N, C-alpha and C positions, 0 to 999 in steps of 0.2 A: 767558182766551187765555194768560195769561203761566204758568199752570200748566201748559198743555198743552206749550206750548214748552219749559218747564222738564223735564216729563217726558221730552219728544222727545231734550232734550240729556242728559238722565241716560243714556238709553237708548243715544245714540250715543256715550258715553262708556264706557258698561260693554262695548258691542261692539268699541270700540278697544281697550280693555283686555284682551278676550277674544281680538282678533285679534295684539295685542301677546304675550299668553301662548302663544298657536299658534305663532308666529313665532319666540319665545324657546325653545320646547321642540323646533321643527323644528330650529334652528339649534345648538342643544345636541345634538341626533340627528345632525345631518350632521357636528358637531365631532366626537362619539364615533366615528362612521362613517370620519372623516379620519384620526383617531389610530389606529385599527384598522387603514386600507389603508396608513398609513406602517408600523406594525409588520409587516405582511406583506411590504410592499416589502422592509424591512430584513432580514427573515428569508430572503427569496427571494435577495437579493444575496448573504447569508451561504452559503445552500445553493448558489448560483450559483459563488462563490469555491471553496466545496469541492470540488464536481463537477470544476471546472477544476484544480484540485490533483490530485485522484483520477485526471484521466485522464493529467495529464503523468506522474504516478508509475507509472501502467500503461505508458505507452509507453516509459520507462525501466527497466520490468521486461520488458517485450518486448523491448528492444534488448539487454536483459543476456541473456536467455533465448535469443536467436540467437547471442551470442558464447559462451553457456555450451555452446550444442549444439556449435559448432565445435570448442570446447576439449575437450569430450568425446570427440567423435572423433579429436583428436589423441591423448587419452591413447590411447584404444582402439589406435589406430594404433600407438602403441607399446609396447602390451602383449606382444603376439605371441598364439598361438593356443591357449598352455598358460595363459592367464590369463582368467578371466571377472570381468565388472562386475557386481555384484550391485546396487548401488543408488546414485543421488546424491540428497544432501539439501541445501537450502539452509535456513540457520538464522540468523534474526537475530542480530546479538552486536554490543552496544554502537554502535548507530547505523550498522554495516557488516552485511555479510552474509557469513556462513561457509559455503563450500561443502565439502561431503563426499563424497568419493568412494569407496565401499565395493569390495571386490574379493576373489578368490581368486586364488592364484597356484600354480603347480605344486608339486607335493610336492618336487620335486629342489630342494634348498637353493640352490643357485647360479644355476639358471634363475629361480627365485622372487625371488631379491636382485636379479637383473638386472631382472626385468620390473617390479618395483617403483620400482626407481630410474629405469628409463625412463618410467615413468609419472609419478613426481613431477618430473623434469626437463621434462617437457611440461607440468605445470601451472605450473612455476617461469617458462616461456617465456612464458607468458601476461602480456599488460599489465594484465589485468584483477584478477589477484590478487598479494598478498603474503604472505610469512611462512608458506610451505609446510611442512607439518608431516608425517611419516609414522609411522604406527603401524601395528605388525606383530606377529603372534603370534610367538614364538620360533621361529626357522628350526629344522626338524626335521634332526637327522643323518641320518636316512633314515625315510621312512614313506609310508604311501600317502595320506593326508590332506593335501588343500591347505592352502597358507598363507592365512589370514586377513589383510587387511590393511585399511587406512583411510587415506586421503590425506585432509588438509584445509588450507585458505587461506582467508585473508579478502580480501575487497574492502577498499577504502581507505574510511574513513567519509566520508560526504558533507561537503563545507566550507562 
């Protein structure tokens, strides 16, 4: 009888060891799953923060776009019928944004100079921009070609 009980005891110990090994394997697997979930949570939080930053930046850009549209209307109103706006570009520049307004003014030198000066004053009057620069082709003495000009200004860099 002692042998049977010994055999049963060994069998119980063996089953117990197998159960321990299964539990250890399961806990190890769950630990790895937990680590993976924690890693995914960290990545999700980082992605959420990036998304919130992107949304905030998008709102800033939209607000600046509305202000820029108003500014463009002011510049356009200051130009007169003899001047055409050809384009508007926003260029990133040293943490700020540079706006460039391109146009063509009347071929008559005095009219062209006055139109370009009015457009520059409208740009200078905007609280959004600073450092207005005017670049234009040399004013012709007399010509039938319009005078090409470029106005540029910078926003203040973010603080």
